Biopython code that builds the backbone (N, CA, C, O; Angstrom):
import numpy as np
from Bio.PDB.StructureBuilder import StructureBuilder

atoms = [
    (1, "MET", "N", (43.403, -24.323, -29.313)),
    (1, "MET", "CA", (42.986, -24.147, -27.943)),
    (1, "MET", "C", (41.496, -24.411, -27.790)),
    (1, "MET", "O", (40.658, -23.876, -28.516)),
    (2, "ASP", "N", (41.216, -25.227, -26.849)),
    (2, "ASP", "CA", (39.826, -25.576, -26.602)),
    (2, "ASP", "C", (39.403, -24.940, -25.276)),
    (2, "ASP", "O", (39.660, -25.493, -24.207)),
    (3, "LYS", "N", (38.751, -23.771, -25.355)),
    (3, "LYS", "CA", (38.289, -23.073, -24.150)),
    (3, "LYS", "C", (36.819, -23.388, -23.917)),
    (3, "LYS", "O", (35.996, -23.289, -24.827)),
    (4, "LYS", "N", (36.504, -23.764, -22.694)),
    (4, "LYS", "CA", (35.116, -24.038, -22.332)),
    (4, "LYS", "C", (34.610, -22.891, -21.466)),
    (4, "LYS", "O", (35.355, -22.296, -20.687)),
    (5, "LEU", "N", (33.341, -22.603, -21.620)),
    (5, "LEU", "CA", (32.727, -21.539, -20.836)),
    (5, "LEU", "C", (32.647, -21.917, -19.357)),
    (5, "LEU", "O", (32.950, -21.106, -18.482)),
    (6, "PHE", "N", (32.238, -23.153, -19.090)),
    (6, "PHE", "CA", (32.138, -23.637, -17.722)),
    (6, "PHE", "C", (32.929, -24.928, -17.580)),
    (6, "PHE", "O", (32.954, -25.763, -18.483)),
    (7, "ARG", "N", (33.572, -25.073, -16.433)),
    (7, "ARG", "CA", (34.219, -26.333, -16.090)),
    (7, "ARG", "C", (33.290, -27.111, -15.166)),
    (7, "ARG", "O", (32.272, -26.583, -14.718)),
    (8, "LYS", "N", (33.630, -28.344, -14.884)),
    (8, "LYS", "CA", (32.793, -29.169, -14.013)),
    (8, "LYS", "C", (32.647, -28.541, -12.632)),
    (8, "LYS", "O", (31.564, -28.566, -12.048)),
    (9, "GLY", "N", (33.725, -27.982, -12.114)),
    (9, "GLY", "CA", (33.684, -27.339, -10.800)),
    (9, "GLY", "C", (32.775, -26.113, -10.787)),
    (9, "GLY", "O", (32.092, -25.856, -9.796)),
    (10, "ASP", "N", (32.763, -25.355, -11.886)),
    (10, "ASP", "CA", (31.894, -24.171, -11.979)),
    (10, "ASP", "C", (30.425, -24.573, -11.930)),
    (10, "ASP", "O", (29.618, -23.931, -11.257)),
    (11, "ILE", "N", (30.089, -25.623, -12.638)),
    (11, "ILE", "CA", (28.700, -26.083, -12.670)),
    (11, "ILE", "C", (28.280, -26.563, -11.285)),
    (11, "ILE", "O", (27.136, -26.344, -10.886)),
    (12, "ALA", "N", (29.166, -27.203, -10.553)),
    (12, "ALA", "CA", (28.850, -27.661, -9.195)),
    (12, "ALA", "C", (28.615, -26.477, -8.265)),
    (12, "ALA", "O", (27.677, -26.494, -7.468)),
    (13, "VAL", "N", (29.448, -25.460, -8.356)),
    (13, "VAL", "CA", (29.282, -24.271, -7.505)),
    (13, "VAL", "C", (27.969, -23.561, -7.832)),
    (13, "VAL", "O", (27.256, -23.139, -6.921)),
    (14, "ILE", "N", (27.642, -23.425, -9.104)),
    (14, "ILE", "CA", (26.385, -22.780, -9.505)),
    (14, "ILE", "C", (25.197, -23.593, -9.004)),
    (14, "ILE", "O", (24.213, -23.017, -8.539)),
    (15, "GLY", "N", (25.270, -24.907, -9.089)),
    (15, "GLY", "CA", (24.192, -25.766, -8.609)),
    (15, "GLY", "C", (23.985, -25.649, -7.105)),
    (15, "GLY", "O", (22.850, -25.581, -6.634)),
    (16, "ILE", "N", (25.080, -25.626, -6.355)),
    (16, "ILE", "CA", (24.987, -25.485, -4.892)),
    (16, "ILE", "C", (24.412, -24.121, -4.526)),
    (16, "ILE", "O", (23.583, -24.022, -3.621)),
    (17, "ALA", "N", (24.843, -23.065, -5.223)),
    (17, "ALA", "CA", (24.315, -21.721, -4.957)),
    (17, "ALA", "C", (22.822, -21.649, -5.261)),
    (17, "ALA", "O", (22.071, -21.015, -4.519)),
    (18, "ALA", "N", (22.384, -22.287, -6.338)),
    (18, "ALA", "CA", (20.965, -22.295, -6.688)),
    (18, "ALA", "C", (20.147, -23.040, -5.638)),
    (18, "ALA", "O", (19.065, -22.585, -5.267)),
    (19, "LEU", "N", (20.643, -24.171, -5.157)),
    (19, "LEU", "CA", (19.943, -24.919, -4.110)),
    (19, "LEU", "C", (19.866, -24.124, -2.811)),
    (19, "LEU", "O", (18.836, -24.126, -2.137)),
    (20, "LEU", "N", (20.944, -23.454, -2.467)),
    (20, "LEU", "CA", (20.953, -22.624, -1.261)),
    (20, "LEU", "C", (19.952, -21.479, -1.375)),
    (20, "LEU", "O", (19.224, -21.198, -0.423)),
    (21, "ALA", "N", (19.908, -20.818, -2.525)),
    (21, "ALA", "CA", (18.952, -19.730, -2.741)),
    (21, "ALA", "C", (17.517, -20.234, -2.656)),
    (21, "ALA", "O", (16.663, -19.564, -2.075)),
    (22, "ALA", "N", (17.238, -21.403, -3.224)),
    (22, "ALA", "CA", (15.892, -21.979, -3.170)),
    (22, "ALA", "C", (15.512, -22.325, -1.733)),
    (22, "ALA", "O", (14.367, -22.119, -1.331)),
    (23, "ALA", "N", (16.458, -22.848, -0.958)),
    (23, "ALA", "CA", (16.177, -23.186, 0.438)),
    (23, "ALA", "C", (15.886, -21.937, 1.262)),
    (23, "ALA", "O", (14.962, -21.932, 2.076)),
    (24, "ILE", "N", (16.662, -20.887, 1.058)),
    (24, "ILE", "CA", (16.428, -19.634, 1.789)),
    (24, "ILE", "C", (15.059, -19.066, 1.431)),
    (24, "ILE", "O", (14.324, -18.634, 2.319)),
    (25, "PHE", "N", (14.705, -19.059, 0.156)),
    (25, "PHE", "CA", (13.396, -18.566, -0.273)),
    (25, "PHE", "C", (12.282, -19.383, 0.354)),
    (25, "PHE", "O", (11.294, -18.821, 0.827)),
    (26, "PHE", "N", (12.426, -20.702, 0.363)),
    (26, "PHE", "CA", (11.399, -21.567, 0.924)),
    (26, "PHE", "C", (11.184, -21.300, 2.409)),
    (26, "PHE", "O", (10.042, -21.183, 2.853)),
    (27, "PHE", "N", (12.257, -21.203, 3.181)),
    (27, "PHE", "CA", (12.119, -21.004, 4.622)),
    (27, "PHE", "C", (11.647, -19.598, 4.971)),
    (27, "PHE", "O", (10.971, -19.425, 5.985)),
    (28, "ASN", "N", (11.975, -18.595, 4.175)),
    (28, "ASN", "CA", (11.483, -17.243, 4.427)),
    (28, "ASN", "C", (10.016, -17.096, 4.064)),
    (28, "ASN", "O", (9.309, -16.312, 4.697)),
    (29, "SER", "N", (9.543, -17.817, 3.075)),
    (29, "SER", "CA", (8.168, -17.660, 2.624)),
    (29, "SER", "C", (7.177, -18.478, 3.441)),
    (29, "SER", "O", (5.970, -18.253, 3.343)),
    (30, "ARG", "N", (7.656, -19.415, 4.239)),
    (30, "ARG", "CA", (6.723, -20.247, 4.988)),
    (30, "ARG", "C", (6.637, -19.872, 6.456)),
    (30, "ARG", "O", (6.372, -20.734, 7.294)),
    (31, "GLY", "N", (6.854, -18.615, 6.784)),
    (31, "GLY", "CA", (6.789, -18.166, 8.170)),
    (31, "GLY", "C", (5.385, -18.271, 8.733)),
    (31, "GLY", "O", (4.431, -18.504, 7.992)),
    (32, "ASP", "N", (5.258, -18.101, 10.021)),
    (32, "ASP", "CA", (3.966, -18.177, 10.695)),
    (32, "ASP", "C", (3.247, -16.844, 10.523)),
    (32, "ASP", "O", (3.203, -16.025, 11.441)),
    (33, "GLU", "N", (2.688, -16.639, 9.338)),
    (33, "GLU", "CA", (2.070, -15.365, 8.993)),
    (33, "GLU", "C", (0.703, -15.174, 9.661)),
    (33, "GLU", "O", (0.137, -14.083, 9.599)),
    (34, "LYS", "N", (0.170, -16.218, 10.294)),
    (34, "LYS", "CA", (-1.153, -16.104, 10.878)),
    (34, "LYS", "C", (-1.125, -15.386, 12.222)),
    (34, "LYS", "O", (-2.160, -14.900, 12.678)),
    (35, "LYS", "N", (0.022, -15.310, 12.856)),
    (35, "LYS", "CA", (0.125, -14.677, 14.168)),
    (35, "LYS", "C", (0.921, -13.385, 14.033)),
    (35, "LYS", "O", (2.064, -13.302, 14.484)),
    (36, "LEU", "N", (0.317, -12.388, 13.418)),
    (36, "LEU", "CA", (1.003, -11.120, 13.204)),
    (36, "LEU", "C", (0.435, -10.036, 14.106)),
    (36, "LEU", "O", (-0.768, -9.975, 14.359)),
    (37, "ALA", "N", (1.325, -9.193, 14.579)),
    (37, "ALA", "CA", (0.938, -8.027, 15.357)),
    (37, "ALA", "C", (1.763, -6.850, 14.865)),
    (37, "ALA", "O", (2.893, -7.026, 14.409)),
    (38, "ALA", "N", (1.210, -5.670, 14.954)),
    (38, "ALA", "CA", (1.931, -4.460, 14.546)),
    (38, "ALA", "C", (2.135, -3.585, 15.773)),
    (38, "ALA", "O", (1.232, -3.396, 16.588)),
    (39, "GLU", "N", (3.327, -3.067, 15.877)),
    (39, "GLU", "CA", (3.683, -2.189, 16.987)),
    (39, "GLU", "C", (3.840, -0.778, 16.433)),
    (39, "GLU", "O", (4.576, -0.562, 15.470)),
    (40, "ILE", "N", (3.147, 0.178, 17.041)),
    (40, "ILE", "CA", (3.218, 1.573, 16.612)),
    (40, "ILE", "C", (3.970, 2.344, 17.686)),
    (40, "ILE", "O", (3.584, 2.347, 18.856)),
    (41, "ARG", "N", (5.052, 2.999, 17.269)),
    (41, "ARG", "CA", (5.878, 3.790, 18.183)),
    (41, "ARG", "C", (5.871, 5.248, 17.746)),
    (41, "ARG", "O", (5.943, 5.559, 16.557)),
    (42, "VAL", "N", (5.783, 6.126, 18.723)),
    (42, "VAL", "CA", (5.912, 7.563, 18.497)),
    (42, "VAL", "C", (7.020, 8.059, 19.413)),
    (42, "VAL", "O", (6.943, 7.904, 20.632)),
    (43, "ALA", "N", (8.038, 8.648, 18.829)),
    (43, "ALA", "CA", (9.201, 9.156, 19.567)),
    (43, "ALA", "C", (9.832, 8.059, 20.422)),
    (43, "ALA", "O", (10.281, 8.316, 21.539)),
    (44, "GLY", "N", (9.863, 6.832, 19.892)),
    (44, "GLY", "CA", (10.497, 5.721, 20.574)),
    (44, "GLY", "C", (9.637, 5.010, 21.600)),
    (44, "GLY", "O", (10.062, 3.994, 22.151)),
    (45, "GLU", "N", (8.443, 5.510, 21.872)),
    (45, "GLU", "CA", (7.567, 4.926, 22.878)),
    (45, "GLU", "C", (6.418, 4.183, 22.204)),
    (45, "GLU", "O", (5.762, 4.728, 21.315)),
    (46, "VAL", "N", (6.170, 2.939, 22.623)),
    (46, "VAL", "CA", (5.071, 2.155, 22.057)),
    (46, "VAL", "C", (3.752, 2.762, 22.514)),
    (46, "VAL", "O", (3.476, 2.842, 23.711)),
    (47, "ILE", "N", (2.938, 3.189, 21.547)),
    (47, "ILE", "CA", (1.637, 3.764, 21.899)),
    (47, "ILE", "C", (0.496, 2.775, 21.684)),
    (47, "ILE", "O", (-0.560, 2.886, 22.308)),
    (48, "GLU", "N", (0.721, 1.804, 20.792)),
    (48, "GLU", "CA", (-0.338, 0.822, 20.550)),
    (48, "GLU", "C", (0.236, -0.415, 19.871)),
    (48, "GLU", "O", (1.178, -0.333, 19.084)),
    (49, "THR", "N", (-0.351, -1.558, 20.192)),
    (49, "THR", "CA", (-0.035, -2.812, 19.522)),
    (49, "THR", "C", (-1.337, -3.356, 18.950)),
    (49, "THR", "O", (-2.333, -3.491, 19.661)),
    (50, "VAL", "N", (-1.316, -3.668, 17.658)),
    (50, "VAL", "CA", (-2.519, -4.127, 16.969)),
    (50, "VAL", "C", (-2.309, -5.570, 16.536)),
    (50, "VAL", "O", (-1.337, -5.878, 15.846)),
    (51, "GLU", "N", (-3.215, -6.457, 16.936)),
    (51, "GLU", "CA", (-3.165, -7.858, 16.504)),
    (51, "GLU", "C", (-3.762, -7.929, 15.099)),
    (51, "GLU", "O", (-4.981, -7.869, 14.938)),
    (52, "LEU", "N", (-2.915, -8.055, 14.095)),
    (52, "LEU", "CA", (-3.384, -8.068, 12.715)),
    (52, "LEU", "C", (-4.103, -9.366, 12.369)),
    (52, "LEU", "O", (-5.036, -9.361, 11.566)),
    (53, "SER", "N", (-3.681, -10.465, 12.960)),
    (53, "SER", "CA", (-4.271, -11.758, 12.619)),
    (53, "SER", "C", (-5.697, -11.905, 13.127)),
    (53, "SER", "O", (-6.489, -12.637, 12.534)),
    (54, "SER", "N", (-6.037, -11.223, 14.212)),
    (54, "SER", "CA", (-7.385, -11.355, 14.770)),
    (54, "SER", "C", (-8.211, -10.090, 14.580)),
    (54, "SER", "O", (-9.236, -9.911, 15.236)),
    (55, "LEU", "N", (-7.771, -9.220, 13.691)),
    (55, "LEU", "CA", (-8.476, -7.963, 13.440)),
    (55, "LEU", "C", (-9.765, -8.252, 12.673)),
    (55, "LEU", "O", (-9.723, -8.745, 11.545)),
    (56, "GLY", "N", (-10.889, -7.950, 13.276)),
    (56, "GLY", "CA", (-12.166, -8.236, 12.644)),
    (56, "GLY", "C", (-12.649, -7.154, 11.711)),
    (56, "GLY", "O", (-13.227, -7.442, 10.663)),
    (57, "GLU", "N", (-12.419, -5.923, 12.079)),
    (57, "GLU", "CA", (-12.893, -4.814, 11.261)),
    (57, "GLU", "C", (-11.788, -3.784, 11.090)),
    (57, "GLU", "O", (-10.733, -3.865, 11.720)),
    (58, "GLU", "N", (-12.046, -2.846, 10.251)),
    (58, "GLU", "CA", (-11.085, -1.771, 9.971)),
    (58, "GLU", "C", (-10.835, -0.947, 11.236)),
    (58, "GLU", "O", (-11.758, -0.641, 11.991)),
    (59, "LEU", "N", (-9.562, -0.597, 11.449)),
    (59, "LEU", "CA", (-9.167, 0.175, 12.623)),
    (59, "LEU", "C", (-8.387, 1.399, 12.169)),
    (59, "LEU", "O", (-7.423, 1.279, 11.413)),
    (60, "ILE", "N", (-8.795, 2.566, 12.622)),
    (60, "ILE", "CA", (-8.119, 3.819, 12.294)),
    (60, "ILE", "C", (-7.432, 4.328, 13.557)),
    (60, "ILE", "O", (-8.056, 4.443, 14.612)),
    (61, "ILE", "N", (-6.145, 4.630, 13.438)),
    (61, "ILE", "CA", (-5.366, 5.126, 14.571)),
    (61, "ILE", "C", (-4.797, 6.481, 14.186)),
    (61, "ILE", "O", (-4.159, 6.617, 13.143)),
    (62, "THR", "N", (-5.028, 7.487, 15.029)),
    (62, "THR", "CA", (-4.482, 8.827, 14.785)),
    (62, "THR", "C", (-3.656, 9.243, 15.995)),
    (62, "THR", "O", (-4.186, 9.841, 16.931)),
    (63, "PRO", "N", (-2.362, 8.929, 15.983)),
    (63, "PRO", "CA", (-1.526, 9.316, 17.124)),
    (63, "PRO", "C", (-1.404, 10.837, 17.228)),
    (63, "PRO", "O", (-1.570, 11.559, 16.245)),
    (64, "ASP", "N", (-1.114, 11.299, 18.428)),
    (64, "ASP", "CA", (-0.965, 12.733, 18.676)),
    (64, "ASP", "C", (0.434, 13.164, 18.244)),
    (64, "ASP", "O", (1.352, 13.221, 19.063)),
    (65, "THR", "N", (0.592, 13.463, 16.965)),
    (65, "THR", "CA", (1.885, 13.854, 16.405)),
    (65, "THR", "C", (1.738, 15.144, 15.610)),
    (65, "THR", "O", (0.639, 15.563, 15.246)),
    (66, "GLU", "N", (2.858, 15.740, 15.364)),
    (66, "GLU", "CA", (2.894, 16.922, 14.492)),
    (66, "GLU", "C", (4.014, 16.716, 13.496)),
    (66, "GLU", "O", (5.168, 16.706, 13.925)),
    (67, "PRO", "N", (3.787, 16.557, 12.244)),
    (67, "PRO", "CA", (2.519, 16.639, 11.506)),
    (67, "PRO", "C", (1.622, 15.430, 11.780)),
    (67, "PRO", "O", (2.087, 14.386, 12.238)),
    (68, "LYS", "N", (0.354, 15.588, 11.495)),
    (68, "LYS", "CA", (-0.639, 14.546, 11.746)),
    (68, "LYS", "C", (-0.459, 13.390, 10.770)),
    (68, "LYS", "O", (-0.162, 13.597, 9.593)),
    (69, "VAL", "N", (-0.641, 12.174, 11.271)),
    (69, "VAL", "CA", (-0.647, 10.973, 10.436)),
    (69, "VAL", "C", (-1.888, 10.157, 10.776)),
    (69, "VAL", "O", (-2.386, 10.196, 11.901)),
    (70, "ILE", "N", (-2.377, 9.421, 9.786)),
    (70, "ILE", "CA", (-3.500, 8.511, 9.983)),
    (70, "ILE", "C", (-3.016, 7.115, 9.614)),
    (70, "ILE", "O", (-2.538, 6.883, 8.504)),
    (71, "ILE", "N", (-3.145, 6.196, 10.555)),
    (71, "ILE", "CA", (-2.724, 4.815, 10.355)),
    (71, "ILE", "C", (-3.981, 3.957, 10.272)),
    (71, "ILE", "O", (-4.899, 4.097, 11.081)),
    (72, "LYS", "N", (-4.007, 3.071, 9.286)),
    (72, "LYS", "CA", (-5.180, 2.217, 9.081)),
    (72, "LYS", "C", (-4.745, 0.751, 9.106)),
    (72, "LYS", "O", (-3.726, 0.381, 8.524)),
    (73, "ALA", "N", (-5.538, -0.072, 9.791)),
    (73, "ALA", "CA", (-5.300, -1.513, 9.832)),
    (73, "ALA", "C", (-6.563, -2.210, 9.335)),
    (73, "ALA", "O", (-7.670, -1.927, 9.795)),
    (74, "GLU", "N", (-6.374, -3.132, 8.381)),
    (74, "GLU", "CA", (-7.507, -3.880, 7.837)),
    (74, "GLU", "C", (-7.003, -5.126, 7.115)),
    (74, "GLU", "O", (-5.910, -5.118, 6.549)),
    (75, "ASN", "N", (-7.784, -6.179, 7.132)),
    (75, "ASN", "CA", (-7.489, -7.400, 6.378)),
    (75, "ASN", "C", (-6.061, -7.902, 6.554)),
    (75, "ASN", "O", (-5.424, -8.279, 5.570)),
    (76, "GLY", "N", (-5.546, -7.918, 7.768)),
    (76, "GLY", "CA", (-4.208, -8.437, 8.022)),
    (76, "GLY", "C", (-3.079, -7.523, 7.588)),
    (76, "GLY", "O", (-1.934, -7.966, 7.493)),
    (77, "ALA", "N", (-3.371, -6.260, 7.322)),
    (77, "ALA", "CA", (-2.357, -5.292, 6.890)),
    (77, "ALA", "C", (-2.496, -4.007, 7.696)),
    (77, "ALA", "O", (-3.569, -3.694, 8.212)),
    (78, "ILE", "N", (-1.407, -3.278, 7.794)),
    (78, "ILE", "CA", (-1.407, -1.975, 8.449)),
    (78, "ILE", "C", (-0.577, -1.031, 7.587)),
    (78, "ILE", "O", (0.402, -1.448, 6.968)),
    (79, "PHE", "N", (-0.967, 0.237, 7.547)),
    (79, "PHE", "CA", (-0.273, 1.184, 6.685)),
    (79, "PHE", "C", (-0.602, 2.621, 7.076)),
    (79, "PHE", "O", (-1.591, 2.887, 7.759)),
    (80, "PHE", "N", (0.252, 3.542, 6.626)),
    (80, "PHE", "CA", (-0.028, 4.963, 6.774)),
    (80, "PHE", "C", (-1.032, 5.326, 5.686)),
    (80, "PHE", "O", (-0.708, 5.282, 4.499)),
    (81, "GLU", "N", (-2.239, 5.681, 6.085)),
    (81, "GLU", "CA", (-3.254, 6.042, 5.092)),
    (81, "GLU", "C", (-3.055, 7.469, 4.601)),
    (81, "GLU", "O", (-3.229, 7.751, 3.416)),
    (82, "ASP", "N", (-2.691, 8.365, 5.507)),
    (82, "ASP", "CA", (-2.494, 9.763, 5.131)),
    (82, "ASP", "C", (-1.492, 10.402, 6.085)),
    (82, "ASP", "O", (-1.338, 9.973, 7.229)),
    (83, "ALA", "N", (-0.821, 11.427, 5.595)),
    (83, "ALA", "CA", (0.139, 12.162, 6.420)),
    (83, "ALA", "C", (0.230, 13.592, 5.920)),
    (83, "ALA", "O", (0.120, 13.853, 4.722)),
    (84, "GLU", "N", (0.429, 14.504, 6.840)),
    (84, "GLU", "CA", (0.554, 15.917, 6.484)),
    (84, "GLU", "C", (1.998, 16.330, 6.223)),
    (84, "GLU", "O", (2.265, 17.506, 5.978)),
    (85, "CYS", "N", (2.929, 15.386, 6.270)),
    (85, "CYS", "CA", (4.331, 15.717, 6.037)),
    (85, "CYS", "C", (4.534, 16.058, 4.547)),
    (85, "CYS", "O", (3.759, 15.613, 3.700)),
    (86, "PRO", "N", (5.569, 16.844, 4.232)),
    (86, "PRO", "CA", (5.740, 17.327, 2.862)),
    (86, "PRO", "C", (6.029, 16.231, 1.824)),
    (86, "PRO", "O", (5.530, 16.319, 0.703)),
    (87, "ASP", "N", (6.808, 15.217, 2.158)),
    (87, "ASP", "CA", (7.186, 14.238, 1.138)),
    (87, "ASP", "C", (6.260, 13.020, 1.067)),
    (87, "ASP", "O", (6.208, 12.358, 0.031)),
    (88, "ARG", "N", (5.533, 12.711, 2.138)),
    (88, "ARG", "CA", (4.579, 11.602, 2.216)),
    (88, "ARG", "C", (5.201, 10.248, 1.835)),
    (88, "ARG", "O", (4.530, 9.387, 1.266)),
    (89, "LEU", "N", (6.480, 10.075, 2.154)),
    (89, "LEU", "CA", (7.128, 8.789, 1.880)),
    (89, "LEU", "C", (6.520, 7.658, 2.689)),
    (89, "LEU", "O", (6.504, 6.511, 2.242)),
    (90, "CYS", "N", (6.028, 7.968, 3.860)),
    (90, "CYS", "CA", (5.410, 6.935, 4.699)),
    (90, "CYS", "C", (4.164, 6.366, 4.026)),
    (90, "CYS", "O", (3.919, 5.162, 4.101)),
    (91, "VAL", "N", (3.387, 7.205, 3.380)),
    (91, "VAL", "CA", (2.190, 6.744, 2.673)),
    (91, "VAL", "C", (2.587, 5.894, 1.470)),
    (91, "VAL", "O", (1.923, 4.908, 1.150)),
    (92, "ALA", "N", (3.674, 6.283, 0.806)),
    (92, "ALA", "CA", (4.148, 5.549, -0.371)),
    (92, "ALA", "C", (4.737, 4.185, -0.016)),
    (92, "ALA", "O", (4.919, 3.346, -0.898)),
    (93, "SER", "N", (5.035, 3.953, 1.262)),
    (93, "SER", "CA", (5.610, 2.662, 1.647)),
    (93, "SER", "C", (4.615, 1.522, 1.507)),
    (93, "SER", "O", (5.024, 0.362, 1.464)),
    (94, "GLY", "N", (3.344, 1.810, 1.436)),
    (94, "GLY", "CA", (2.331, 0.793, 1.160)),
    (94, "GLY", "C", (1.918, -0.012, 2.374)),
    (94, "GLY", "O", (2.202, 0.349, 3.516)),
    (95, "LYS", "N", (1.235, -1.120, 2.092)),
    (95, "LYS", "CA", (0.692, -1.973, 3.156)),
    (95, "LYS", "C", (1.766, -2.899, 3.703)),
    (95, "LYS", "O", (2.543, -3.490, 2.954)),
    (96, "LEU", "N", (1.792, -3.011, 5.016)),
    (96, "LEU", "CA", (2.723, -3.889, 5.709)),
    (96, "LEU", "C", (1.964, -5.164, 6.067)),
    (96, "LEU", "O", (0.989, -5.117, 6.817)),
    (97, "THR", "N", (2.407, -6.301, 5.534)),
    (97, "THR", "CA", (1.667, -7.547, 5.728)),
    (97, "THR", "C", (2.523, -8.702, 6.211)),
    (97, "THR", "O", (1.986, -9.748, 6.574)),
    (98, "ARG", "N", (3.844, -8.542, 6.228)),
    (98, "ARG", "CA", (4.737, -9.645, 6.580)),
    (98, "ARG", "C", (5.592, -9.294, 7.783)),
    (98, "ARG", "O", (5.895, -8.127, 8.033)),
    (99, "LYS", "N", (5.971, -10.310, 8.514)),
    (99, "LYS", "CA", (6.840, -10.127, 9.678)),
    (99, "LYS", "C", (8.117, -9.414, 9.250)),
    (99, "LYS", "O", (8.769, -9.817, 8.287)),
    (100, "GLY", "N", (8.466, -8.363, 9.966)),
    (100, "GLY", "CA", (9.669, -7.605, 9.656)),
    (100, "GLY", "C", (9.417, -6.361, 8.830)),
    (100, "GLY", "O", (10.303, -5.513, 8.725)),
    (101, "ASP", "N", (8.226, -6.221, 8.232)),
    (101, "ASP", "CA", (7.917, -5.015, 7.462)),
    (101, "ASP", "C", (7.894, -3.806, 8.392)),
    (101, "ASP", "O", (7.414, -3.882, 9.523)),
    (102, "THR", "N", (8.426, -2.681, 7.889)),
    (102, "THR", "CA", (8.493, -1.457, 8.680)),
    (102, "THR", "C", (8.194, -0.259, 7.799)),
    (102, "THR", "O", (8.613, -0.204, 6.643)),
    (103, "ALA", "N", (7.468, 0.698, 8.351)),
    (103, "ALA", "CA", (7.225, 1.978, 7.678)),
    (103, "ALA", "C", (7.496, 3.073, 8.698)),
    (103, "ALA", "O", (7.177, 2.932, 9.878)),
    (104, "VAL", "N", (8.090, 4.171, 8.225)),
    (104, "VAL", "CA", (8.499, 5.247, 9.125)),
    (104, "VAL", "C", (8.053, 6.590, 8.567)),
    (104, "VAL", "O", (8.179, 6.846, 7.369)),
    (105, "CYS", "N", (7.533, 7.441, 9.435)),
    (105, "CYS", "CA", (7.290, 8.844, 9.106)),
    (105, "CYS", "C", (8.238, 9.656, 9.987)),
    (105, "CYS", "O", (7.961, 9.893, 11.163)),
    (106, "LEU", "N", (9.351, 10.073, 9.406)),
    (106, "LEU", "CA", (10.364, 10.785, 10.193)),
    (106, "LEU", "C", (9.879, 12.111, 10.758)),
    (106, "LEU", "O", (10.130, 12.386, 11.932)),
    (107, "PRO", "N", (9.186, 12.960, 9.970)),
    (107, "PRO", "CA", (8.738, 14.227, 10.555)),
    (107, "PRO", "C", (7.814, 14.039, 11.758)),
    (107, "PRO", "O", (7.839, 14.843, 12.691)),
    (108, "ALA", "N", (6.997, 12.978, 11.741)),
    (108, "ALA", "CA", (6.077, 12.716, 12.852)),
    (108, "ALA", "C", (6.686, 11.801, 13.911)),
    (108, "ALA", "O", (6.056, 11.531, 14.933)),
    (109, "LYS", "N", (7.917, 11.320, 13.672)),
    (109, "LYS", "CA", (8.612, 10.416, 14.599)),
    (109, "LYS", "C", (7.780, 9.175, 14.904)),
    (109, "LYS", "O", (7.717, 8.723, 16.047)),
    (110, "THR", "N", (7.136, 8.622, 13.857)),
    (110, "THR", "CA", (6.246, 7.484, 14.011)),
    (110, "THR", "C", (6.791, 6.301, 13.228)),
    (110, "THR", "O", (7.180, 6.438, 12.068)),
    (111, "VAL", "N", (6.816, 5.125, 13.878)),
    (111, "VAL", "CA", (7.322, 3.899, 13.265)),
    (111, "VAL", "C", (6.283, 2.807, 13.440)),
    (111, "VAL", "O", (5.759, 2.605, 14.535)),
    (112, "ILE", "N", (5.986, 2.095, 12.340)),
    (112, "ILE", "CA", (5.120, 0.919, 12.395)),
    (112, "ILE", "C", (5.990, -0.287, 12.052)),
    (112, "ILE", "O", (6.672, -0.292, 11.028)),
    (113, "THR", "N", (5.968, -1.308, 12.909)),
    (113, "THR", "CA", (6.728, -2.525, 12.671)),
    (113, "THR", "C", (5.804, -3.727, 12.832)),
    (113, "THR", "O", (5.070, -3.827, 13.815)),
    (114, "VAL", "N", (5.843, -4.634, 11.866)),
    (114, "VAL", "CA", (5.044, -5.860, 11.952)),
    (114, "VAL", "C", (5.904, -6.929, 12.614)),
    (114, "VAL", "O", (7.020, -7.214, 12.180)),
    (115, "LEU", "N", (5.355, -7.509, 13.673)),
    (115, "LEU", "CA", (6.040, -8.552, 14.431)),
    (115, "LEU", "C", (5.324, -9.869, 14.241)),
    (115, "LEU", "O", (4.106, -9.901, 14.062)),
    (116, "GLY", "N", (6.075, -10.956, 14.278)),
    (116, "GLY", "CA", (5.480, -12.286, 14.172)),
    (116, "GLY", "C", (5.316, -12.897, 15.538)),
    (116, "GLY", "O", (5.361, -12.208, 16.556)),
    (117, "ALA", "N", (5.124, -14.207, 15.548)),
    (117, "ALA", "CA", (4.945, -14.934, 16.787)),
    (117, "ALA", "C", (6.202, -14.902, 17.641)),
    (117, "ALA", "O", (6.126, -14.882, 18.870)),
    (118, "ASP", "N", (7.361, -14.896, 16.985)),
    (118, "ASP", "CA", (8.614, -14.833, 17.715)),
    (118, "ASP", "C", (9.399, -13.622, 17.245)),
    (118, "ASP", "O", (9.369, -13.285, 16.062)),
    (119, "VAL", "N", (10.091, -12.975, 18.145)),
    (119, "VAL", "CA", (10.874, -11.792, 17.818)),
    (119, "VAL", "C", (12.318, -12.224, 17.698)),
    (119, "VAL", "O", (12.868, -12.852, 18.602)),
    (120, "ASP", "N", (12.937, -11.880, 16.562)),
    (120, "ASP", "CA", (14.343, -12.204, 16.367)),
    (120, "ASP", "C", (15.109, -10.941, 15.998)),
    (120, "ASP", "O", (14.560, -9.841, 16.059)),
    (121, "ALA", "N", (16.348, -11.089, 15.624)),
    (121, "ALA", "CA", (17.183, -9.921, 15.317)),
    (121, "ALA", "C", (16.711, -9.190, 14.090)),
    (121, "ALA", "O", (16.972, -7.993, 13.965)),
    (122, "VAL", "N", (16.032, -9.847, 13.180)),
    (122, "VAL", "CA", (15.567, -9.180, 11.961)),
    (122, "VAL", "C", (14.343, -8.327, 12.244)),
    (122, "VAL", "O", (14.245, -7.207, 11.744)),
    (123, "THR", "N", (13.405, -8.837, 13.039)),
    (123, "THR", "CA", (12.172, -8.098, 13.293)),
    (123, "THR", "C", (12.329, -7.044, 14.376)),
    (123, "THR", "O", (11.475, -6.166, 14.500)),
    (124, "TYR", "N", (13.375, -7.103, 15.148)),
    (124, "TYR", "CA", (13.480, -6.114, 16.214)),
    (124, "TYR", "C", (14.696, -5.291, 16.051)),
    (124, "TYR", "O", (14.951, -4.399, 16.861)),
]
sb = StructureBuilder()
sb.init_structure("model")
sb.init_model(0)
sb.init_chain("A")
sb.init_seg("    ")
for serial, (resi, resn, name, xyz) in enumerate(atoms, 1):
    if name == "N":
        sb.init_residue(resn, " ", resi, " ")
    sb.init_atom(name, np.array(xyz, "f"), 0.0, 1.0, " ", f" {name:<3s}", serial, name[0])
structure = sb.get_structure()
């Protein structure tokens, strides 16, 4: 018995899957990253929109929430710098720099979402 690990059809399917994965990676990585804005929501209401692409200096935002959170925007990124919540998962989420990135502080009911030039089903 002559058993082969791969048949010709298997190699073709693997090749097509690899090309598809490379195409998806290419199109996702070449987005319009220069036109980024971040939307900050507290209890579902937009309290501020920050243009990350045209941000000249560091910006500190302290929404009126309980527990208190400090949001910082600098160098094309936005993030929770500090939070008084017990688990501080929002701070651990790190810097948001790409369209579609989101960080949430559930105890403070605060959501940061990075939006690109166009809003689609993934970013909204």
